[in-house]
MOPAC internal coordinates of N, CA, C and O (Angstrom, degrees):
PM7 1SCF
backbone

  N    0.0000 0     0.00 0     0.00 0    0    0    0
  C    1.4661 1     0.00 0     0.00 0    1    0    0
  C    1.5371 1   111.68 1     0.00 0    2    1    0
  O    1.2310 1   120.54 1   135.17 1    3    2    1
  N    1.3366 1   116.58 1   -44.83 1    3    2    1
  C    1.4496 1   120.83 1   179.91 1    5    3    2
  C    1.5277 1   112.18 1   -61.68 1    6    5    3
  O    1.2310 1   121.08 1   137.48 1    7    6    5
  N    1.3193 1   115.54 1   -42.52 1    7    6    5
  C    1.4805 1   119.56 1  -179.69 1    9    7    6
  C    1.5090 1   110.51 1   -66.47 1   10    9    7
  O    1.2310 1   120.19 1   140.85 1   11   10    9
  N    1.3115 1   117.24 1   -39.15 1   11   10    9
  C    1.4720 1   119.39 1   177.11 1   13   11   10
  C    1.5262 1   111.01 1   -64.23 1   14   13   11
  O    1.2310 1   120.20 1   139.93 1   15   14   13
  N    1.2964 1   117.23 1   -40.07 1   15   14   13
  C    1.4582 1   121.56 1   178.46 1   17   15   14
  C    1.5201 1   109.83 1   -62.19 1   18   17   15
  O    1.2310 1   120.71 1   134.91 1   19   18   17
  N    1.3391 1   116.25 1   -45.09 1   19   18   17
  C    1.4701 1   120.53 1   178.26 1   21   19   18
  C    1.5178 1   110.52 1   -59.73 1   22   21   19
  O    1.2310 1   121.03 1   134.69 1   23   22   21
  N    1.3157 1   115.63 1   -45.31 1   23   22   21
  C    1.4753 1   120.31 1  -178.69 1   25   23   22
  C    1.5401 1   111.26 1   -60.99 1   26   25   23
  O    1.2310 1   121.11 1   131.43 1   27   26   25
  N    1.3231 1   115.49 1   -48.57 1   27   26   25
  C    1.4563 1   119.28 1  -178.16 1   29   27   26
  C    1.5484 1   111.41 1   -67.26 1   30   29   27
  O    1.2310 1   120.53 1   142.19 1   31   30   29
  N    1.3312 1   116.59 1   -37.81 1   31   30   29
  C    1.4642 1   119.83 1   178.88 1   33   31   30
  C    1.5229 1   110.00 1   -64.86 1   34   33   31
  O    1.2310 1   120.11 1   135.30 1   35   34   33
  N    1.3012 1   117.39 1   -44.70 1   35   34   33
  C    1.4532 1   121.06 1  -178.93 1   37   35   34
  C    1.5328 1   110.00 1   -64.95 1   38   37   35
  O    1.2310 1   120.26 1   134.29 1   39   38   37
  N    1.3085 1   117.11 1   -45.71 1   39   38   37
  C    1.4667 1   121.16 1   178.82 1   41   39   38
  C    1.5427 1   110.25 1   -62.09 1   42   41   39
  O    1.2310 1   120.63 1   136.93 1   43   42   41
  N    1.3449 1   116.41 1   -43.07 1   43   42   41
  C    1.4466 1   119.78 1   179.13 1   45   43   42
  C    1.5262 1   112.46 1   -60.65 1   46   45   43
  O    1.2310 1   120.47 1   137.44 1   47   46   45
  N    1.3274 1   116.70 1   -42.56 1   47   46   45
  C    1.4837 1   119.95 1   179.55 1   49   47   46
  C    1.5222 1   109.77 1   -61.09 1   50   49   47
  O    1.2310 1   119.59 1   132.96 1   51   50   49
  N    1.3251 1   118.39 1   -47.04 1   51   50   49
  C    1.4582 1   120.07 1   179.75 1   53   51   50
  C    1.5081 1   111.41 1   -62.28 1   54   53   51
  O    1.2310 1   120.05 1   134.92 1   55   54   53
  N    1.3332 1   117.51 1   -45.08 1   55   54   53
  C    1.4555 1   120.20 1  -178.89 1   57   55   54
  C    1.5140 1   111.34 1   -66.21 1   58   57   55
  O    1.2310 1   120.12 1   136.60 1   59   58   57
  N    1.3275 1   117.38 1   -43.40 1   59   58   57
  C    1.4516 1   121.94 1   178.42 1   61   59   58
  C    1.5237 1   110.53 1   -60.50 1   62   61   59
  O    1.2310 1   120.59 1   131.74 1   63   62   61
  N    1.3391 1   116.48 1   -48.26 1   63   62   61
  C    1.4595 1   120.25 1  -178.18 1   65   63   62
  C    1.5304 1   112.20 1   -65.69 1   66   65   63
  O    1.2310 1   120.58 1   153.81 1   67   66   65
  N    1.3087 1   116.49 1   -26.19 1   67   66   65
  C    1.4622 1   119.83 1   176.92 1   69   67   66
  C    1.5323 1   112.02 1   -78.10 1   70   69   67
  O    1.2310 1   120.43 1   143.99 1   71   70   69
  N    1.3225 1   116.77 1   -36.01 1   71   70   69
  C    1.4584 1   120.21 1  -175.73 1   73   71   70
  C    1.5216 1   112.37 1   -87.87 1   74   73   71
  O    1.2310 1   119.71 1   124.14 1   75   74   73
  N    1.3033 1   118.16 1   -55.86 1   75   74   73
  C    1.4660 1   120.48 1  -167.59 1   77   75   74
  C    1.5491 1   112.70 1   -69.28 1   78   77   75
  O    1.2310 1   118.19 1   119.04 1   79   78   77
  N    1.3267 1   121.05 1   -60.96 1   79   78   77
  C    1.4485 1   117.60 1  -176.88 1   81   79   78
  C    1.5348 1   115.20 1   -79.00 1   82   81   79
  O    1.2310 1   120.34 1   167.43 1   83   82   81
  N    1.3308 1   116.96 1   -12.57 1   83   82   81
  C    1.4701 1   118.93 1  -176.94 1   85   83   82
  C    1.5259 1   111.57 1  -108.08 1   86   85   83
  O    1.2310 1   119.23 1   121.72 1   87   86   85
  N    1.3037 1   119.08 1   -58.28 1   87   86   85
  C    1.4650 1   121.26 1  -177.33 1   89   87   86
  C    1.5131 1   113.55 1   -75.44 1   90   89   87
  O    1.2310 1   119.41 1   144.05 1   91   90   89
  N    1.3092 1   118.73 1   -35.95 1   91   90   89
  C    1.4442 1   121.80 1  -176.55 1   93   91   90
  C    1.5249 1   111.81 1   -91.90 1   94   93   91
  O    1.2310 1   120.05 1  -136.40 1   95   94   93
  N    1.2423 1   117.51 1    43.60 1   95   94   93
  C    1.4520 1   119.77 1  -177.01 1   97   95   94
  C    1.5120 1   109.68 1  -168.48 1   98   97   95
  O    1.2310 1   119.72 1    89.96 1   99   98   97
  N    1.2544 1   118.14 1   -90.04 1   99   98   97
  C    1.4618 1   130.13 1   -15.62 1  101   99   98
  C    1.5045 1   111.78 1   -64.83 1  102  101   99
  O    1.2310 1   121.59 1   -24.19 1  103  102  101
  N    1.3338 1   114.56 1   155.81 1  103  102  101
  C    1.4742 1   121.23 1  -178.05 1  105  103  102
  C    1.5401 1   109.45 1   -67.96 1  106  105  103
  O    1.2310 1   120.99 1   -31.95 1  107  106  105
  N    1.3263 1   115.71 1   148.05 1  107  106  105
  C    1.4612 1   120.60 1  -179.16 1  109  107  106
  C    1.5052 1   113.24 1   -56.79 1  110  109  107
  O    1.2310 1   120.12 1   143.24 1  111  110  109
  N    1.3614 1   117.38 1   -36.76 1  111  110  109
  C    1.4541 1   120.57 1   178.81 1  113  111  110
  C    1.5282 1   111.88 1   -64.93 1  114  113  111
  O    1.2310 1   120.74 1   140.91 1  115  114  113
  N    1.3212 1   116.20 1   -39.09 1  115  114  113
  C    1.4705 1   120.11 1   177.55 1  117  115  114
  C    1.5292 1   109.54 1   -61.94 1  118  117  115
  O    1.2310 1   120.80 1   135.64 1  119  118  117
  N    1.3214 1   116.07 1   -44.36 1  119  118  117
  C    1.4669 1   120.12 1  -179.41 1  121  119  118
  C    1.5292 1   110.54 1   -65.54 1  122  121  119
  O    1.2310 1   120.47 1   139.34 1  123  122  121
  N    1.3220 1   116.71 1   -40.66 1  123  122  121
  C    1.4694 1   120.25 1  -179.16 1  125  123  122
  C    1.5319 1   110.27 1   -62.43 1  126  125  123
  O    1.2310 1   120.54 1   137.67 1  127  126  125
  N    1.3382 1   116.58 1   -42.33 1  127  126  125
  C    1.4711 1   119.33 1   178.60 1  129  127  126
  C    1.5272 1   111.13 1   -64.17 1  130  129  127
  O    1.2310 1   120.48 1   141.08 1  131  130  129
  N    1.3246 1   116.69 1   -38.92 1  131  130  129
  C    1.4599 1   119.77 1   179.31 1  133  131  130
  C    1.5211 1   111.58 1   -70.09 1  134  133  131
  O    1.2310 1   120.27 1   146.63 1  135  134  133
  N    1.3025 1   117.09 1   -33.37 1  135  134  133
  C    1.4609 1   120.86 1  -179.97 1  137  135  134
  C    1.5223 1   112.35 1   -73.07 1  138  137  135
  O    1.2310 1   120.29 1   159.40 1  139  138  137
  N    1.3339 1   117.05 1   -20.60 1  139  138  137
  C    1.4727 1   121.03 1   174.22 1  141  139  138
  C    1.5289 1   109.31 1   -61.17 1  142  141  139
  O    1.2310 1   120.53 1   152.13 1  143  142  141
  N    1.3181 1   116.58 1   -27.87 1  143  142  141
  C    1.4645 1   120.79 1   177.76 1  145  143  142
  C    1.5192 1   112.97 1   -74.36 1  146  145  143
  O    1.2310 1   120.03 1   173.41 1  147  146  145
  N    1.3313 1   117.55 1    -6.59 1  147  146  145
  C    1.4449 1   121.65 1  -178.65 1  149  147  146
  C    1.5281 1   112.19 1    98.56 1  150  149  147
  O    1.2310 1   120.17 1  -170.18 1  151  150  149
  N    1.3110 1   117.29 1     9.82 1  151  150  149
  C    1.4518 1   120.81 1  -179.69 1  153  151  150
  C    1.5435 1   110.98 1   -78.74 1  154  153  151
  O    1.2310 1   120.77 1   -32.97 1  155  154  153
  N    1.2909 1   116.14 1   147.03 1  155  154  153
  C    1.4494 1   120.49 1   173.59 1  157  155  154
  C    1.5403 1   108.27 1   -72.12 1  158  157  155
  O    1.2310 1   120.64 1    -6.85 1  159  158  157
  N    1.3176 1   116.38 1   173.15 1  159  158  157
  C    1.4507 1   119.43 1   179.03 1  161  159  158
  C    1.5123 1   111.58 1   -59.71 1  162  161  159
  O    1.2310 1   120.71 1   135.04 1  163  162  161
  N    1.3300 1   116.25 1   -44.96 1  163  162  161
  C    1.4601 1   121.10 1  -179.44 1  165  163  162
  C    1.5328 1   110.90 1   -63.99 1  166  165  163
  O    1.2310 1   120.64 1   137.48 1  167  166  165
  N    1.3176 1   116.38 1   -42.52 1  167  166  165
  C    1.4552 1   120.51 1   177.57 1  169  167  166
  C    1.5336 1   111.83 1   -64.59 1  170  169  167
  O    1.2310 1   120.78 1   141.57 1  171  170  169
  N    1.3313 1   116.11 1   -38.43 1  171  170  169
  C    1.4581 1   121.34 1   178.72 1  173  171  170
  C    1.5185 1   111.17 1   -62.45 1  174  173  171
  O    1.2310 1   120.57 1   142.04 1  175  174  173
  N    1.3444 1   116.52 1   -37.96 1  175  174  173
  C    1.4688 1   120.80 1   176.88 1  177  175  174
  C    1.5163 1   109.87 1   -63.17 1  178  177  175
  O    1.2310 1   119.62 1   134.57 1  179  178  177
  N    1.3173 1   118.33 1   -45.43 1  179  178  177
  C    1.4616 1   121.65 1  -179.48 1  181  179  178
  C    1.5258 1   111.73 1   -67.32 1  182  181  179
  O    1.2310 1   120.30 1   143.73 1  183  182  181
  N    1.3283 1   117.03 1   -36.27 1  183  182  181
  C    1.4666 1   120.97 1   175.18 1  185  183  182
  C    1.5255 1   109.41 1   -62.20 1  186  185  183
  O    1.2310 1   120.60 1   137.73 1  187  186  185
  N    1.3437 1   116.46 1   -42.27 1  187  186  185
  C    1.4589 1   120.46 1   178.64 1  189  187  186
  C    1.5406 1   111.02 1   -62.42 1  190  189  187
  O    1.2310 1   120.40 1   135.27 1  191  190  189
  N    1.3053 1   116.83 1   -44.73 1  191  190  189
  C    1.4782 1   120.55 1   178.61 1  193  191  190
  C    1.5344 1   110.07 1   -61.94 1  194  193  191
  O    1.2310 1   120.63 1   134.85 1  195  194  193
  N    1.3007 1   116.40 1   -45.15 1  195  194  193
  C    1.4855 1   119.64 1   179.44 1  197  195  194
  C    1.5155 1   111.85 1   -64.67 1  198  197  195
  O    1.2310 1   120.42 1   135.68 1  199  198  197
  N    1.3257 1   116.80 1   -44.32 1  199  198  197
  C    1.4789 1   119.85 1   177.10 1  201  199  198
  C    1.5008 1   111.23 1   -61.73 1  202  201  199
  O    1.2310 1   120.33 1   140.25 1  203  202  201
  N    1.3139 1   116.98 1   -39.75 1  203  202  201
  C    1.4645 1   121.71 1   177.46 1  205  203  202
  C    1.5158 1   110.76 1   -60.64 1  206  205  203
  O    1.2310 1   120.45 1   137.99 1  207  206  205
  N    1.3354 1   116.75 1   -42.01 1  207  206  205
  C    1.4716 1   119.73 1   179.63 1  209  207  206
  C    1.5152 1   110.32 1   -63.49 1  210  209  207
  O    1.2310 1   120.22 1   138.02 1  211  210  209
  N    1.3224 1   117.18 1   -41.98 1  211  210  209
  C    1.4699 1   120.50 1   178.66 1  213  211  210
  C    1.5404 1   110.58 1   -63.07 1  214  213  211
  O    1.2310 1   120.50 1   138.53 1  215  214  213
  N    1.3372 1   116.65 1   -41.47 1  215  214  213
  C    1.4663 1   120.32 1  -178.82 1  217  215  214
  C    1.5388 1   110.28 1   -67.24 1  218  217  215
  O    1.2310 1   119.90 1   136.37 1  219  218  217
  N    1.3047 1   117.79 1   -43.63 1  219  218  217
  C    1.4629 1   120.52 1   178.33 1  221  219  218
  C    1.5255 1   109.33 1   -63.17 1  222  221  219
  O    1.2310 1   120.70 1   137.31 1  223  222  221
  N    1.3273 1   116.27 1   -42.69 1  223  222  221
  C    1.4689 1   120.19 1   178.29 1  225  223  222
  C    1.5121 1   112.67 1   -60.98 1  226  225  223
  O    1.2310 1   119.83 1   140.07 1  227  226  225
  N    1.3033 1   117.93 1   -39.93 1  227  226  225
  C    1.4696 1   121.50 1   178.31 1  229  227  226
  C    1.5246 1   110.17 1   -67.37 1  230  229  227
  O    1.2310 1   120.12 1   138.04 1  231  230  229
  N    1.3215 1   117.37 1   -41.96 1  231  230  229
  C    1.4597 1   120.37 1   177.70 1  233  231  230
  C    1.5295 1   110.74 1   -60.83 1  234  233  231
  O    1.2310 1   120.44 1   136.87 1  235  234  233
  N    1.3038 1   116.77 1   -43.13 1  235  234  233
  C    1.4668 1   120.41 1   179.18 1  237  235  234
  C    1.5461 1   111.16 1   -68.14 1  238  237  235
  O    1.2310 1   120.53 1   143.74 1  239  238  237
  N    1.3249 1   116.59 1   -36.26 1  239  238  237
  C    1.4618 1   120.13 1   176.98 1  241  239  238
  C    1.5220 1   111.27 1   -61.67 1  242  241  239
  O    1.2310 1   120.79 1   140.60 1  243  242  241
  N    1.3280 1   116.09 1   -39.40 1  243  242  241
  C    1.4717 1   120.10 1   178.98 1  245  243  242
  C    1.5223 1   109.76 1   -63.56 1  246  245  243
  O    1.2310 1   120.08 1   142.44 1  247  246  245
  N    1.3177 1   117.46 1   -37.56 1  247  246  245
  C    1.4630 1   120.83 1   178.48 1  249  247  246
  C    1.5330 1   112.83 1   -72.29 1  250  249  247
  O    1.2310 1   120.36 1   142.36 1  251  250  249
  N    1.3276 1   116.92 1   -37.64 1  251  250  249
  C    1.4642 1   120.53 1  -175.12 1  253  251  250
  C    1.5366 1   111.53 1   -82.47 1  254  253  251
  O    1.2310 1   120.25 1   133.52 1  255  254  253
  N    1.3169 1   117.12 1   -46.48 1  255  254  253
  C    1.4583 1   122.13 1  -176.89 1  257  255  254
  C    1.5109 1   111.27 1  -106.63 1  258  257  255
  O    1.2310 1   120.53 1  -132.27 1  259  258  257
  N    1.2986 1   116.59 1    47.73 1  259  258  257
  C    1.4685 1   122.64 1  -172.74 1  261  259  258
  C    1.5337 1   112.44 1   -66.51 1  262  261  259
  O    1.2310 1   119.04 1   160.05 1  263  262  261
  N    1.2903 1   119.44 1   -19.95 1  263  262  261
  C    1.4744 1   120.98 1   179.27 1  265  263  262
  C    1.5286 1   112.14 1   -87.64 1  266  265  263
  O    1.2310 1   120.16 1   169.80 1  267  266  265
  N    1.2839 1   117.30 1   -10.20 1  267  266  265
  C    1.4589 1   122.18 1  -179.86 1  269  267  266
  C    1.5395 1   109.63 1   -88.33 1  270  269  267
  O    1.2310 1   120.91 1   -23.89 1  271  270  269
  N    1.3100 1   115.87 1   156.11 1  271  270  269
  C    1.4514 1   120.61 1   178.25 1  273  271  270
  C    1.5280 1   113.37 1   -82.15 1  274  273  271
  O    1.2310 1   120.73 1   146.91 1  275  274  273
  N    1.3417 1   116.20 1   -33.09 1  275  274  273
  C    1.4571 1   119.78 1  -169.24 1  277  275  274
  C    1.5329 1   114.41 1   -59.82 1  278  277  275
  O    1.2310 1   118.13 1   144.36 1  279  278  277
  N    1.3651 1   121.18 1   -35.64 1  279  278  277
  C    1.4753 1   116.69 1   178.32 1  281  279  278
  C    1.5345 1   112.72 1   -63.59 1  282  281  279
  O    1.2310 1   120.52 1   145.95 1  283  282  281
  N    1.3222 1   116.61 1   -34.05 1  283  282  281
  C    1.4754 1   120.73 1   179.78 1  285  283  282
  C    1.5383 1   110.09 1   -75.35 1  286  285  283
  O    1.2310 1   120.73 1   141.53 1  287  286  285
  N    1.3188 1   116.21 1   -38.47 1  287  286  285
  C    1.4625 1   118.98 1   176.58 1  289  287  286
  C    1.5150 1   111.29 1   -65.50 1  290  289  287
  O    1.2310 1   120.90 1   138.94 1  291  290  289
  N    1.3367 1   115.89 1   -41.06 1  291  290  289
  C    1.4546 1   120.56 1   177.23 1  293  291  290
  C    1.5302 1   110.60 1   -65.73 1  294  293  291
  O    1.2310 1   121.08 1   143.29 1  295  294  293
  N    1.3168 1   115.54 1   -36.71 1  295  294  293
  C    1.4687 1   120.48 1   177.48 1  297  295  294
  C    1.5243 1   110.64 1   -63.76 1  298  297  295
  O    1.2310 1   119.82 1   133.41 1  299  298  297
  N    1.3096 1   117.96 1   -46.59 1  299  298  297
  C    1.4521 1   121.75 1   179.11 1  301  299  298
  C    1.5369 1   110.47 1   -62.35 1  302  301  299
  O    1.2310 1   120.48 1   138.45 1  303  302  301
  N    1.3267 1   116.68 1   -41.55 1  303  302  301
  C    1.4834 1   121.21 1   178.35 1  305  303  302
  C    1.5197 1   109.40 1   -63.55 1  306  305  303
  O    1.2310 1   120.61 1   133.31 1  307  306  305
  N    1.3456 1   116.44 1   -46.69 1  307  306  305
  C    1.4610 1   119.53 1   179.86 1  309  307  306
  C    1.5212 1   113.16 1   -60.99 1  310  309  307
  O    1.2310 1   120.83 1   137.38 1  311  310  309
  N    1.3261 1   116.02 1   -42.62 1  311  310  309
  C    1.4744 1   120.18 1   178.08 1  313  311  310
  C    1.5157 1   109.16 1   -61.54 1  314  313  311
  O    1.2310 1   120.63 1   134.79 1  315  314  313
  N    1.3175 1   116.39 1   -45.21 1  315  314  313
  C    1.4575 1   120.56 1  -179.68 1  317  315  314
  C    1.5219 1   112.92 1   -60.97 1  318  317  315
  O    1.2310 1   121.07 1   132.08 1  319  318  317
  N    1.3322 1   115.56 1   -47.92 1  319  318  317
  C    1.4754 1   119.89 1  -179.22 1  321  319  318
  C    1.5275 1   111.99 1   -64.53 1  322  321  319
  O    1.2310 1   120.95 1   137.53 1  323  322  321
  N    1.3165 1   115.78 1   -42.47 1  323  322  321
  C    1.4850 1   119.25 1   179.11 1  325  323  322
  C    1.5318 1   110.33 1   -65.44 1  326  325  323
  O    1.2310 1   120.14 1   143.28 1  327  326  325
  N    1.3214 1   117.33 1   -36.72 1  327  326  325
  C    1.4744 1   121.25 1   178.59 1  329  327  326
  C    1.5209 1   110.85 1   -65.87 1  330  329  327
  O    1.2310 1   120.44 1   136.70 1  331  330  329
  N    1.3195 1   116.76 1   -43.30 1  331  330  329
  C    1.4627 1   120.50 1   178.09 1  333  331  330
  C    1.5308 1   110.00 1   -63.44 1  334  333  331
  O    1.2310 1   120.62 1   137.90 1  335  334  333
  N    1.3244 1   116.42 1   -42.10 1  335  334  333
  C    1.4561 1   121.23 1   178.33 1  337  335  334
  C    1.5357 1   109.89 1   -57.60 1  338  337  335
  O    1.2310 1   120.05 1   130.81 1  339  338  337
  N    1.3238 1   117.51 1   -49.19 1  339  338  337
  C    1.4676 1   120.86 1  -179.13 1  341  339  338
  C    1.5135 1   110.47 1   -65.63 1  342  341  339
  O    1.2310 1   120.20 1   134.94 1  343  342  341
  N    1.3294 1   117.23 1   -45.06 1  343  342  341
  C    1.4837 1   120.05 1  -178.53 1  345  343  342
  C    1.5319 1   111.10 1   -61.40 1  346  345  343
  O    1.2310 1   120.33 1   139.02 1  347  346  345
  N    1.3189 1   116.97 1   -40.98 1  347  346  345
  C    1.4603 1   120.52 1  -175.37 1  349  347  346
  C    1.5241 1   112.94 1   -80.75 1  350  349  347
  O    1.2310 1   120.45 1   133.36 1  351  350  349
  N    1.3331 1   116.75 1   -46.64 1  351  350  349
  C    1.4620 1   119.89 1  -171.12 1  353  351  350
  C    1.5279 1   115.79 1  -100.84 1  354  353  351
  O    1.2310 1   120.27 1   156.35 1  355  354  353
  N    1.3195 1   117.10 1   -23.65 1  355  354  353
  C    1.4715 1   119.72 1  -175.51 1  357  355  354
  C    1.5519 1   109.81 1  -143.18 1  358  357  355
  O    1.2310 1   119.94 1  -121.75 1  359  358  357
  N    1.3380 1   117.72 1    58.25 1  359  358  357
  C    1.4698 1   119.75 1  -174.71 1  361  359  358
  C    1.5217 1   113.71 1   -64.25 1  362  361  359
  O    1.2310 1   119.70 1   162.43 1  363  362  361
  N    1.3182 1   118.17 1   -17.57 1  363  362  361
  C    1.4635 1   119.97 1   179.26 1  365  363  362
  C    1.5421 1   111.11 1   -62.17 1  366  365  363
  O    1.2310 1   120.06 1   156.67 1  367  366  365
  N    1.3165 1   117.49 1   -23.33 1  367  366  365
  C    1.4561 1   120.60 1   179.90 1  369  367  366
  C    1.5234 1   112.85 1   -78.36 1  370  369  367
  O    1.2310 1   120.12 1   169.62 1  371  370  369
  N    1.3339 1   117.38 1   -10.38 1  371  370  369
  C    1.4633 1   119.89 1   177.29 1  373  371  370
  C    1.5240 1   111.39 1   -73.95 1  374  373  371
  O    1.2310 1   120.17 1   159.77 1  375  374  373
  N    1.3230 1   117.27 1   -20.23 1  375  374  373
  C    1.4595 1   120.67 1  -178.64 1  377  375  374
  C    1.5190 1   112.86 1  -107.91 1  378  377  375
  O    1.2310 1   120.29 1  -178.19 1  379  378  377
  N    1.3129 1   117.04 1     1.81 1  379  378  377
  C    1.4475 1   121.55 1  -179.05 1  381  379  378
  C    1.5260 1   111.17 1   -74.12 1  382  381  379
  O    1.2310 1   120.64 1   -16.79 1  383  382  381
  N    1.3186 1   116.37 1   163.21 1  383  382  381
  C    1.4637 1   120.59 1   175.38 1  385  383  382
  C    1.5432 1   107.84 1   -61.44 1  386  385  383
  O    1.2310 1   120.44 1   -39.19 1  387  386  385
  N    1.3112 1   116.76 1   140.81 1  387  386  385
  C    1.4676 1   122.29 1  -177.11 1  389  387  386
  C    1.5163 1   109.29 1    52.87 1  390  389  387
  O    1.2310 1   121.07 1  -128.84 1  391  390  389
  N    1.3332 1   115.56 1    51.16 1  391  390  389
  C    1.4461 1   121.30 1  -169.27 1  393  391  390
  C    1.5061 1   115.53 1   -74.69 1  394  393  391
  O    1.2310 1   121.28 1   -14.40 1  395  394  393
  N    1.3080 1   115.16 1   165.60 1  395  394  393
  C    1.4597 1   123.24 1  -175.43 1  397  395  394
  C    1.5225 1   112.27 1   -65.31 1  398  397  395
  O    1.2310 1   119.59 1   147.33 1  399  398  397
  N    1.3162 1   118.39 1   -32.67 1  399  398  397
  C    1.4640 1   120.88 1  -179.07 1  401  399  398
  C    1.5121 1   111.75 1   -64.86 1  402  401  399
  O    1.2310 1   120.03 1   133.93 1  403  402  401
  N    1.3247 1   117.54 1   -46.07 1  403  402  401
  C    1.4399 1   121.04 1  -178.97 1  405  403  402
  C    1.5337 1   110.42 1   -68.56 1  406  405  403
  O    1.2310 1   119.89 1   140.29 1  407  406  405
  N    1.2995 1   117.82 1   -39.71 1  407  406  405
  C    1.4606 1   120.65 1   177.20 1  409  407  406
  C    1.5173 1   110.66 1   -61.96 1  410  409  407
  O    1.2310 1   120.42 1   134.58 1  411  410  409
  N    1.3400 1   116.80 1   -45.42 1  411  410  409
  C    1.4676 1   119.44 1   179.61 1  413  411  410
  C    1.5143 1   112.14 1   -63.02 1  414  413  411
  O    1.2310 1   120.27 1   135.64 1  415  414  413
  N    1.3272 1   117.08 1   -44.36 1  415  414  413
  C    1.4648 1   119.60 1   179.14 1  417  415  414
  C    1.5268 1   111.76 1   -61.53 1  418  417  415
  O    1.2310 1   120.64 1   139.90 1  419  418  417
  N    1.3276 1   116.38 1   -40.10 1  419  418  417
  C    1.4684 1   120.25 1   179.41 1  421  419  418
  C    1.5212 1   109.97 1   -65.02 1  422  421  419
  O    1.2310 1   119.86 1   137.13 1  423  422  421
  N    1.3191 1   117.86 1   -42.87 1  423  422  421
  C    1.4423 1   120.76 1  -178.67 1  425  423  422
  C    1.5398 1   111.35 1   -67.27 1  426  425  423
  O    1.2310 1   120.55 1   140.24 1  427  426  425
  N    1.3274 1   116.56 1   -39.76 1  427  426  425
  C    1.4689 1   119.72 1   177.89 1  429  427  426
  C    1.5208 1   110.30 1   -63.52 1  430  429  427
  O    1.2310 1   120.32 1   140.31 1  431  430  429
  N    1.3444 1   117.00 1   -39.69 1  431  430  429
  C    1.4677 1   120.68 1   176.46 1  433  431  430
  C    1.5046 1   111.21 1   -60.69 1  434  433  431
  O    1.2310 1   119.23 1   137.82 1  435  434  433
  N    1.3064 1   119.08 1   -42.18 1  435  434  433
  C    1.4598 1   122.82 1   178.06 1  437  435  434
  C    1.5307 1   111.03 1   -64.55 1  438  437  435
  O    1.2310 1   119.93 1   138.92 1  439  438  437
  N    1.3215 1   117.74 1   -41.08 1  439  438  437
  C    1.4543 1   120.61 1   177.41 1  441  439  438
  C    1.5177 1   110.56 1   -62.22 1  442  441  439
  O    1.2310 1   120.76 1   134.40 1  443  442  441
  N    1.3215 1   116.15 1   -45.60 1  443  442  441
  C    1.4672 1   120.49 1  -178.81 1  445  443  442
  C    1.5259 1   111.41 1   -67.19 1  446  445  443
  O    1.2310 1   119.90 1   139.12 1  447  446  445
  N    1.3051 1   117.79 1   -40.88 1  447  446  445
  C    1.4735 1   120.45 1   177.07 1  449  447  446
  C    1.5179 1   110.02 1   -61.02 1  450  449  447
  O    1.2310 1   120.78 1   137.99 1  451  450  449
  N    1.3150 1   116.11 1   -42.01 1  451  450  449
  C    1.4582 1   122.27 1  -179.20 1  453  451  450
  C    1.5281 1   110.85 1   -63.98 1  454  453  451
  O    1.2310 1   120.33 1   144.26 1  455  454  453
  N    1.3286 1   116.98 1   -35.74 1  455  454  453
  C    1.4556 1   120.84 1  -178.24 1  457  455  454
  C    1.5230 1   112.80 1   -76.76 1  458  457  455
  O    1.2310 1   120.03 1   153.11 1  459  458  457
  N    1.3150 1   117.55 1   -26.89 1  459  458  457
  C    1.4606 1   119.32 1  -174.90 1  461  459  458
  C    1.5134 1   113.06 1   -77.68 1  462  461  459
  O    1.2310 1   120.10 1   180.00 1  463  462  461

């Protein structure tokens, strides 16, 4: 039961983060982080849509291939890379409400619980 809960929670977070702040907007914070890379507003929108697609895909992969290791390894890698991106290029988002640091720590805990 606990492992199933971890799997569904992790998948839900990826799918939610792909749909709500990226596809249903995109949210201004998503665009601001993408523009830190030097992207124009239009490019930032497309980066958000593409990132959202990758996140939704990863969430679905966790649900479909839940017995395989690679979705969880890819999840841990994705969380790590996104965290480094925010820490290096947009550290102001680490202190924001519902911030990236807490989200990343929660997702890493779910990955680790799932692996144990």
